[in-house]
BAVO-221078 format. One line per field, with one value per residue (C-alpha): residue number from 1; x, y, z; residue in one letter. Coordinates in nm, 2 decimals. Example, Ala and Ser with C-alpha at 12.3 -4.5 7.8 and 13.67 -1.06 7.14 Angstrom:
# BAVO-221078
nr <- [1, 2] $
c1 <- [1.23, 1.37] $
c2 <- [-0.45, -0.11] $
c3 <- [0.78, 0.71] $
rest <- [a, s] $
***
This chain:
# BAVO-221078
nr <- [1, 2, 3, 4, 5, 6, 7, 8, 9, 10, 11, 12, 13, 14, 15, 16, 17, 18, 19, 20, 21, 22, 23, 24, 25, 26, 27, 28, 29, 30, 31, 32, 33, 34, 35, 36, 37, 38, 39, 40, 41, 42, 43, 44, 45, 46, 47, 48, 49, 50, 51, 52, 53, 54, 55, 56, 57, 58, 59, 60, 61, 62, 63, 64, 65, 66, 67, 68, 69, 70, 71, 72, 73, 74, 75, 76, 77, 78, 79, 80, 81, 82, 83, 84, 85, 86, 87, 88, 89, 90, 91, 92, 93, 94, 95, 96, 97, 98, 99, 100, 101, 102, 103, 104, 105, 106, 107, 108, 109, 110, 111, 112, 113, 114, 115, 116, 117, 118, 119, 120, 121, 122, 123, 124, 125, 126, 127, 128, 129, 130, 131, 132, 133, 134, 135, 136, 137, 138, 139, 140, 141, 142, 143, 144, 145, 146, 147, 148, 149, 150, 151, 152, 153, 154, 155, 156, 157, 158, 159, 160, 161, 162, 163, 164, 165, 166, 167, 168, 169, 170, 171, 172, 173, 174, 175, 176, 177, 178, 179, 180, 181, 182, 183, 184, 185, 186, 187, 188, 189, 190, 191, 192, 193, 194, 195, 196, 197, 198, 199, 200, 201, 202, 203, 204, 205, 206, 207, 208, 209, 210, 211, 212, 213, 214, 215, 216, 217, 218, 219, 220, 221, 222, 223, 224, 225, 226, 227, 228, 229, 230, 231, 232, 233, 234, 235, 236, 237, 238, 239, 240, 241, 242, 243, 244, 245, 246, 247, 248, 249, 250, 251, 252, 253, 254, 255, 256, 257, 258, 259, 260, 261, 262, 263, 264, 265, 266, 267, 268, 269, 270, 271, 272, 273, 274, 275, 276, 277, 278, 279, 280, 281, 282, 283, 284, 285, 286, 287, 288, 289, 290, 291, 292, 293, 294, 295, 296, 297, 298, 299, 300, 301, 302, 303, 304, 305, 306, 307, 308, 309, 310, 311, 312, 313, 314, 315, 316, 317, 318, 319, 320, 321, 322, 323, 324, 325, 326, 327, 328, 329, 330, 331, 332, 333, 334, 335, 336, 337, 338, 339, 340, 341, 342, 343, 344, 345, 346, 347, 348, 349, 350, 351, 352, 353, 354, 355, 356, 357, 358, 359, 360, 361, 362, 363, 364, 365, 366, 367, 368, 369, 370, 371, 372, 373, 374, 375, 376, 377, 378, 379] $
c1 <- [-2.87, -2.54, -2.32, -2.29, -1.94, -1.91, -1.86, -1.54, -1.29, -1.01, -0.66, -0.54, -0.78, -0.64, -0.37, -0.55, -0.59, -0.85, -0.71, -0.62, -0.67, -1.02, -1.11, -1.01, -1.19, -1.50, -1.47, -1.43, -1.73, -1.95, -1.86, -1.95, -2.28, -2.35, -2.30, -1.94, -1.71, -1.42, -1.10, -1.02, -0.65, -0.67, -0.73, -0.52, -0.79, -0.77, -1.05, -1.08, -1.38, -1.29, -1.22, -1.53, -1.40, -1.33, -1.68, -1.83, -1.64, -1.80, -2.15, -2.10, -2.00, -2.33, -2.53, -2.36, -2.45, -2.09, -2.21, -2.14, -1.85, -1.52, -1.20, -1.07, -0.74, -0.91, -1.05, -0.78, -0.80, -0.73, -0.44, -0.29, -0.34, -0.16, 0.13, 0.16, 0.14, 0.41, 0.63, 0.61, 0.68, 0.94, 1.12, 1.09, 0.88, 0.61, 0.33, -0.04, 0.02, 0.23, -0.06, -0.33, -0.61, -0.76, -1.01, -0.76, -0.39, -0.46, -0.62, -0.32, -0.09, -0.31, -0.28, 0.10, 0.15, -0.10, 0.06, 0.42, 0.46, 0.46, 0.40, 0.71, 0.86, 0.99, 0.92, 1.14, 0.93, 1.10, 0.92, 0.73, 0.51, 0.15, -0.09, -0.20, 0.14, 0.21, -0.15, -0.17, 0.16, 0.05, -0.28, -0.07, 0.10, 0.43, 0.62, 0.68, 1.03, 1.01, 1.33, 1.35, 1.45, 1.54, 1.40, 1.76, 1.79, 1.45, 1.30, 1.48, 1.60, 1.98, 2.18, 2.35, 2.01, 1.87, 2.16, 2.14, 1.77, 1.82, 1.80, 1.78, 1.39, 1.39, 1.19, 1.09, 1.14, 0.85, 0.93, 0.71, 0.84, 0.70, 0.62, 0.30, 0.32, 0.64, 0.62, 0.99, 1.11, 1.41, 1.68, 1.81, 2.14, 1.96, 1.74, 2.04, 2.21, 1.90, 1.86, 2.22, 2.15, 1.83, 2.00, 2.29, 2.04, 1.81, 1.51, 1.20, 1.10, 0.75, 0.75, 0.44, 0.44, 0.08, 0.21, 0.46, 0.31, 0.27, 0.63, 0.73, 1.01, 1.09, 1.19, 1.19, 1.00, 1.21, 1.03, 1.23, 1.25, 1.43, 1.73, 1.92, 1.87, 1.69, 1.57, 1.21, 1.23, 1.23, 1.02, 0.65, 0.51, 0.19, -0.01, -0.35, -0.57, -0.69, -0.44, -0.32, -0.67, -0.88, -1.06, -1.04, -1.40, -1.37, -1.14, -0.90, -0.54, -0.29, 0.03, 0.30, 0.50, 0.67, 0.42, 0.41, 0.34, 0.08, -0.09, -0.10, -0.25, -0.51, -0.61, -0.63, -0.84, -1.08, -1.17, -1.18, -1.35, -1.41, -1.33, -1.29, -1.59, -1.65, -1.77, -1.46, -1.24, -1.37, -1.33, -0.97, -0.89, -1.00, -0.79, -0.48, -0.53, -0.74, -0.62, -0.36, -0.39, -0.59, -0.29, -0.07, -0.34, -0.38, -0.01, 0.05, -0.22, -0.07, 0.27, 0.13, -0.03, 0.30, 0.47, 0.22, 0.24, 0.62, 0.62, 0.36, 0.50, 0.85, 0.71, 0.64, 0.93, 1.03, 0.85, 1.05, 0.94, 1.13, 1.19, 0.85, 0.92, 0.59, 0.25, 0.04, 0.15, 0.35, 0.49, 0.55, 0.79, 0.60, 0.84, 0.90, 0.53, 0.48, 0.53, 0.54, 0.33, -0.04, 0.08, -0.04, 0.18, 0.18, 0.08, -0.26, -0.35, -0.21, -0.44, -0.73, -0.68, -0.64, -0.97, -1.16, -1.03, -0.95, -1.17, -0.88, -0.84, -0.49, -0.35, -0.11, 0.24, 0.21, -0.03, 0.26, 0.52, 0.67, 0.56, 0.62, 0.49, 0.15, 0.05, -0.12, -0.28, -0.30, -0.48] $
c2 <- [-2.07, -2.25, -2.27, -2.61, -2.78, -2.78, -2.41, -2.41, -2.18, -2.30, -2.31, -2.03, -1.79, -1.85, -1.58, -1.35, -1.00, -0.75, -0.44, -0.20, 0.11, 0.01, -0.09, 0.26, 0.43, 0.23, 0.34, 0.70, 0.66, 0.53, 0.82, 1.06, 0.89, 0.94, 1.31, 1.35, 1.57, 1.35, 1.44, 1.12, 1.09, 0.71, 0.59, 0.66, 0.79, 1.13, 1.36, 1.49, 1.38, 1.16, 1.41, 1.48, 1.36, 1.02, 1.01, 1.10, 0.81, 0.58, 0.72, 0.69, 0.33, 0.26, 0.45, 0.25, -0.08, -0.17, -0.35, -0.71, -0.95, -0.85, -1.06, -1.18, -1.00, -0.67, -0.51, -0.49, -0.11, -0.06, -0.31, -0.12, 0.21, 0.08, -0.06, 0.27, 0.48, 0.28, 0.27, 0.65, 0.73, 0.47, 0.44, 0.06, -0.10, -0.33, -0.50, -0.54, -0.91, -0.83, -0.64, -0.80, -0.57, -0.66, -0.54, -0.30, -0.32, -0.53, -0.79, -0.77, -0.86, -1.16, -1.27, -1.24, -1.43, -1.70, -1.76, -1.75, -1.86, -2.21, -2.31, -2.24, -1.99, -1.67, -1.32, -1.03, -0.74, -0.43, -0.28, -0.06, -0.21, -0.16, -0.36, -0.61, -0.73, -0.98, -1.11, -1.17, -1.35, -1.58, -1.65, -1.78, -2.03, -1.84, -1.67, -1.30, -1.23, -0.88, -0.68, -0.39, -0.05, 0.27, 0.62, 0.74, 0.58, 0.71, 0.36, 0.24, -0.12, -0.13, -0.37, -0.54, -0.61, -0.74, -0.98, -1.10, -1.19, -1.41, -1.79, -2.08, -2.05, -1.69, -1.65, -1.28, -0.92, -0.69, -0.32, -0.01, 0.34, 0.59, 0.42, 0.35, 0.41, 0.63, 0.85, 0.79, 0.76, 0.55, 0.71, 0.53, 0.45, 0.29, 0.08, -0.03, -0.16, -0.36, -0.48, -0.61, -0.82, -0.95, -1.06, -1.22, -1.42, -1.50, -1.34, -1.20, -0.85, -0.72, -0.34, -0.17, 0.16, 0.27, 0.61, 0.66, 0.99, 1.14, 1.26, 1.60, 1.86, 1.75, 1.40, 1.11, 0.79, 0.51, 0.20, -0.11, -0.30, -0.01, -0.03, -0.29, -0.45, -0.78, -0.70, -0.70, -1.08, -1.11, -0.80, -0.75, -0.39, -0.34, -0.01, 0.13, 0.43, 0.47, 0.71, 0.91, 0.98, 0.96, 0.65, 0.43, 0.30, 0.22, -0.07, -0.09, -0.21, -0.40, -0.59, -0.56, -0.89, -1.13, -1.27, -1.63, -1.51, -1.27, -1.55, -1.76, -1.47, -1.42, -1.78, -1.75, -1.44, -1.61, -1.86, -1.62, -1.30, -1.34, -0.98, -0.63, -0.41, -0.32, 0.04, 0.11, -0.02, 0.23, 0.51, 0.40, 0.43, 0.79, 0.84, 0.72, 0.88, 1.19, 1.53, 1.49, 1.84, 1.68, 1.47, 1.79, 1.97, 1.69, 1.63, 2.00, 2.00, 1.69, 1.86, 2.17, 1.95, 1.76, 2.10, 2.20, 1.86, 1.87, 2.22, 2.16, 1.82, 1.98, 2.21, 1.92, 1.83, 1.46, 1.39, 1.26, 1.18, 1.06, 1.26, 1.25, 1.25, 1.11, 0.95, 1.12, 0.99, 1.10, 0.81, 0.96, 0.84, 0.87, 0.68, 0.99, 1.00, 0.63, 0.48, 0.80, 0.85, 0.85, 0.81, 0.53, 0.21, 0.15, 0.29, 0.12, 0.29, 0.61, 0.61, 0.51, 0.80, 1.05, 0.92, 0.92, 1.25, 1.46, 1.29, 1.24, 0.91, 0.77, 0.42, 0.25, 0.18, -0.18, -0.25, -0.16, -0.37, -0.07, -0.03, 0.32, 0.50, 0.62, 0.68, 1.00, 1.03, 1.38, 1.26] $
c3 <- [1.88, 1.92, 1.61, 1.45, 1.48, 1.11, 1.11, 1.31, 1.15, 0.94, 1.11, 0.87, 1.03, 1.38, 1.34, 1.11, 1.25, 1.12, 0.96, 1.23, 1.01, 0.90, 1.26, 1.39, 1.10, 1.19, 1.56, 1.45, 1.21, 1.50, 1.72, 1.44, 1.39, 1.76, 1.72, 1.83, 1.62, 1.54, 1.35, 1.16, 1.08, 1.07, 0.71, 0.41, 0.19, 0.00, 0.10, -0.26, -0.47, -0.77, -1.05, -1.25, -1.59, -1.44, -1.29, -1.62, -1.79, -1.53, -1.59, -1.97, -1.93, -1.74, -2.01, -2.29, -2.12, -2.04, -1.73, -1.82, -1.75, -1.89, -1.94, -1.61, -1.65, -1.73, -2.05, -2.32, -2.34, -1.97, -1.98, -2.27, -2.10, -1.79, -1.99, -2.19, -1.88, -1.70, -2.01, -2.05, -1.69, -1.61, -1.94, -1.92, -2.20, -2.08, -2.27, -2.19, -2.15, -1.83, -1.68, -1.46, -1.34, -1.01, -0.74, -0.58, -0.51, -0.19, -0.42, -0.65, -0.35, -0.28, -0.64, -0.62, -0.29, -0.38, -0.72, -0.61, -0.25, -0.12, 0.25, 0.45, 0.20, 0.37, 0.26, 0.40, 0.50, 0.65, 0.95, 0.98, 0.71, 0.58, 0.80, 0.54, 0.42, 0.69, 0.70, 0.33, 0.33, 0.61, 0.43, 0.14, 0.39, 0.38, 0.66, 0.69, 0.82, 0.98, 0.96, 1.19, 1.07, 1.26, 1.26, 1.26, 0.92, 0.80, 0.84, 0.53, 0.49, 0.53, 0.31, 0.60, 0.77, 0.45, 0.39, 0.75, 0.71, 0.41, 0.47, 0.23, 0.26, 0.16, -0.16, -0.18, -0.07, -0.03, -0.05, -0.06, -0.18, -0.12, 0.21, 0.39, 0.69, 0.71, 0.39, 0.32, -0.04, -0.13, -0.35, -0.66, -0.49, -0.20, -0.42, -0.63, -0.32, -0.23, -0.59, -0.60, -0.29, -0.43, -0.75, -0.56, -0.35, -0.64, -0.48, -0.64, -0.54, -0.50, -0.53, -0.40, -0.60, -0.52, -0.41, -0.69, -0.82, -0.47, -0.41, -0.27, -0.31, -0.67, -0.57, -0.81, -0.74, -0.89, -1.02, -0.89, -1.22, -1.39, -1.17, -1.37, -1.71, -1.67, -1.32, -1.45, -1.48, -1.10, -1.02, -0.97, -0.95, -0.76, -0.83, -0.88, -0.91, -0.55, -0.41, -0.72, -0.85, -0.53, -0.64, -0.33, -0.36, -0.73, -0.64, -0.93, -0.88, -1.10, -1.12, -1.38, -1.39, -1.63, -1.88, -1.74, -1.39, -1.52, -1.70, -1.39, -1.19, -1.45, -1.42, -1.04, -1.06, -1.31, -1.04, -0.75, -0.87, -1.24, -1.33, -1.17, -1.19, -1.55, -1.48, -1.27, -1.54, -1.79, -1.53, -1.48, -1.85, -1.84, -1.52, -1.71, -2.05, -1.96, -1.81, -1.54, -1.38, -1.10, -1.00, -0.97, -0.78, -0.52, -0.49, -0.42, -0.16, 0.01, 0.01, 0.18, 0.44, 0.49, 0.55, 0.81, 0.98, 1.00, 1.13, 1.40, 1.51, 1.53, 1.80, 2.03, 2.26, 2.24, 1.91, 1.62, 1.26, 0.95, 0.63, 0.47, 0.10, -0.03, 0.03, 0.30, 0.64, 0.94, 1.14, 1.48, 1.75, 2.08, 2.30, 2.51, 2.61, 2.70, 3.04, 3.24, 3.55, 3.43, 3.07, 2.84, 2.85, 2.47, 2.13, 2.14, 2.47, 2.35, 2.04, 2.26, 2.49, 2.21, 2.06, 2.38, 2.53, 2.22, 1.96, 1.72, 1.54, 1.47, 1.43, 1.67, 1.55, 1.67, 1.38, 1.15, 1.34, 1.52, 1.88, 2.03, 1.72, 1.57, 1.22, 1.12, 0.78, 0.63, 0.32] $
rest <- [m, e, e, a, a, c, f, q, l, a, q, r, m, a, s, l, q, p, s, a, t, l, a, m, a, a, r, a, g, a, m, k, a, s, g, i, d, v, i, d, l, s, v, g, e, p, d, f, p, t, p, e, h, i, c, q, a, g, k, a, a, i, s, a, g, k, t, k, y, t, p, a, a, g, i, p, a, l, r, e, a, i, a, n, d, y, t, r, r, s, g, l, t, v, t, p, a, q, v, i, v, s, n, g, a, k, h, s, l, h, n, v, f, t, s, v, l, n, p, g, d, e, v, i, v, p, t, p, y, w, v, s, y, a, e, l, i, k, l, a, g, a, i, p, v, l, v, e, t, s, i, d, e, d, f, k, l, q, p, n, a, f, k, s, a, i, t, p, r, t, r, m, l, l, l, c, s, p, s, n, p, t, g, v, v, y, s, r, e, e, l, v, s, i, a, d, i, a, i, e, a, d, l, s, v, v, s, d, e, i, y, d, q, l, v, f, d, g, r, e, s, i, s, f, p, t, l, h, p, g, l, e, s, r, s, i, v, v, a, g, v, s, k, t, y, s, m, t, g, w, r, i, g, w, t, i, a, p, p, a, l, s, k, a, m, g, s, l, q, s, q, e, t, s, n, p, c, s, i, s, q, y, a, a, i, e, a, l, i, g, p, q, d, c, v, t, l, m, r, n, a, f, q, m, r, r, d, l, v, v, e, r, l, g, q, i, p, g, v, k, i, p, d, i, g, g, a, f, y, a, f, i, d, i, h, a, s, l, g, r, p, h, g, p, p, d, s, v, a, w, c, e, q, l, l, e, k, e, h, v, a, t, v, a, g, s, a, f, g, a, e, g, h, v, r, m, s, f, a] $
***
């Protein structure tokens, strides 16, 4: 049956691309379902089960009948737990009124962009970037301005490049540390240089800190609003429980932002989704206030995997990777293996060949704005 003309897609959908990571994971899943043994290094999802004490909190919420609507911004106890956890770990005091709980950190980013950006506003996004950043910005009617970084500088945004990208239409900088897809961690000094420029240019900064507790070798993950007094008035922190507590399917993320903006995002969420899952919210409280030894256990395992990945990749001639200081990704420079006789022409073809011939799933660097690379997850 032919589709009726009234179902033509909106113009905003014309440039929207599906998530490359989820698409590759789906392909790997289909191959597994057909009986093929696939090593799936595509999606950034910890392979640990959600810790038992967190699961029990979710089950207890069901048994207690906590299955109804909650406040749109999240139940008060969870907002308080998030505020207390952030205050304790960062040293910067925040209040529950600054916290909006959402259906995962991706939804939190949508709330931010929809609430802050106007059509034509520009958002500076260093490349490589997480696959959904540019698409979510475009859906808000704004323009992602992609600023290239170099593996020789560990894929970190350099101050001069940041300054050069700023125009009268620039409204925001989006930064991720520890980084998806590169695993690099910015130092305090590097972040201060970026913060100084943002203040001078009167920009807001969205700091994606979803991997903030997954740092290696004793490094410190610095929360952006803590860099200067008053910086919290122009900063928005995005975080959640998915990576730290292996709770990807529970779909709980949050923002920490100035109260007026948080109130606006709460209003937006009340119209779009009502509230995050009630059961997941009670489980998230237990994640934050319960035993934290599970975090140490998983972080140590990720560091051991990082060490193995770095060692093995270092044995392959022509392969380069940045300094992986956190998260659970290796962003591999494969330029040396492209374009040779009988070799794949680009990163997409490289990943396709690896999947078809060796049954190993990875994600092409072009999906992250960095052709000539591939992302490998060791989660």
